[in-house]
PLY file of the C-alpha trace (Angstrom):
ply
format ascii 1.0
element vertex 105
property float x
property float y
property float z
element edge 104
property int vertex1
property int vertex2
end_header
-53.09 13.48 20.16
-49.32 13.80 19.91
-47.42 15.17 22.85
-44.01 16.10 21.43
-40.86 16.78 23.44
-39.16 19.24 21.07
-35.52 20.21 21.37
-34.56 23.84 21.95
-31.46 23.52 19.71
-31.43 22.29 16.12
-27.96 22.57 14.62
-28.65 20.07 11.82
-32.09 20.84 10.34
-31.45 18.51 7.40
-31.28 15.57 9.85
-34.06 16.71 12.19
-37.22 14.63 12.61
-39.81 13.94 15.28
-40.38 10.27 15.97
-42.95 8.35 17.98
-41.24 6.96 21.05
-43.09 3.67 20.62
-41.43 3.17 17.22
-37.86 3.53 18.50
-35.67 0.65 19.67
-33.97 1.46 22.97
-33.28 -0.06 26.33
-33.96 1.27 29.79
-31.00 3.32 31.03
-28.70 1.81 33.66
-29.23 4.92 35.78
-32.92 4.37 36.65
-33.39 5.28 40.30
-30.19 7.33 40.55
-29.90 11.00 41.43
-28.33 11.78 38.04
-31.44 10.56 36.20
-33.69 12.37 38.67
-31.70 15.56 38.10
-31.94 15.13 34.33
-35.70 14.66 34.61
-36.02 17.83 36.68
-33.89 19.71 34.16
-36.05 18.54 31.24
-39.20 19.51 33.14
-37.77 22.96 33.84
-35.83 23.73 30.64
-37.16 21.28 28.07
-35.02 19.14 25.80
-31.82 20.99 24.86
-30.57 18.78 21.99
-32.37 16.12 19.96
-31.53 12.49 20.54
-29.70 10.61 17.75
-31.27 7.63 16.01
-29.93 5.42 13.26
-30.63 2.17 11.56
-28.24 -0.62 12.49
-29.40 -2.68 9.55
-28.78 -1.51 5.98
-31.79 -3.45 4.69
-34.12 -2.06 7.41
-33.76 1.74 7.34
-37.15 2.07 9.07
-35.98 0.25 12.23
-34.45 3.07 14.27
-32.22 2.50 17.27
-31.48 5.21 19.82
-27.76 5.84 19.39
-27.54 8.80 21.79
-30.17 9.77 24.37
-31.84 6.70 25.85
-32.08 8.47 29.23
-33.94 11.34 27.55
-36.25 8.88 25.76
-37.02 7.09 29.03
-37.74 10.40 30.78
-39.93 11.61 27.91
-41.96 8.40 28.13
-42.26 8.72 31.93
-43.50 12.30 31.51
-46.20 11.21 29.04
-44.64 12.38 25.78
-45.51 10.34 22.71
-42.90 11.83 20.33
-39.37 13.21 20.66
-37.01 15.35 18.59
-34.23 13.37 16.94
-31.43 13.64 14.46
-31.51 10.79 11.99
-28.04 9.42 11.30
-27.87 7.29 8.15
-26.65 3.70 8.43
-23.30 4.61 6.87
-22.62 7.58 9.17
-21.43 5.92 12.37
-19.64 9.02 13.73
-22.58 11.42 13.86
-23.42 10.60 17.49
-20.13 12.16 18.64
-21.51 15.43 20.05
-18.09 17.09 20.17
-18.48 17.77 16.44
-21.66 19.76 17.10
-20.01 22.70 18.86
0 1
1 2
2 3
3 4
4 5
5 6
6 7
7 8
8 9
9 10
10 11
11 12
12 13
13 14
14 15
15 16
16 17
17 18
18 19
19 20
20 21
21 22
22 23
23 24
24 25
25 26
26 27
27 28
28 29
29 30
30 31
31 32
32 33
33 34
34 35
35 36
36 37
37 38
38 39
39 40
40 41
41 42
42 43
43 44
44 45
45 46
46 47
47 48
48 49
49 50
50 51
51 52
52 53
53 54
54 55
55 56
56 57
57 58
58 59
59 60
60 61
61 62
62 63
63 64
64 65
65 66
66 67
67 68
68 69
69 70
70 71
71 72
72 73
73 74
74 75
75 76
76 77
77 78
78 79
79 80
80 81
81 82
82 83
83 84
84 85
85 86
86 87
87 88
88 89
89 90
90 91
91 92
92 93
93 94
94 95
95 96
96 97
97 98
98 99
99 100
100 101
101 102
102 103
103 104
């Protein structure tokens, strides 16, 4: 059974997908054990995921290998909370600027 952490906001429906956390390439955040990560976890538990993470392929010949470009803390928290899937915007290989959230407002 899929347990999906869905985002409350979806400003780019054409890029929106839900991906299995186990299929994403990401590293543990540097902030594990800090109060900022604990506060983020509490916020996600209370309010849910506000914005999707951003994933993209770093290899033109491997579009199926998706790296977390923005949101590895949220992915880590989702996994810790038992979610199997997470909301994400898929940024194509060629679009390296999409992860700049300032363009989303």
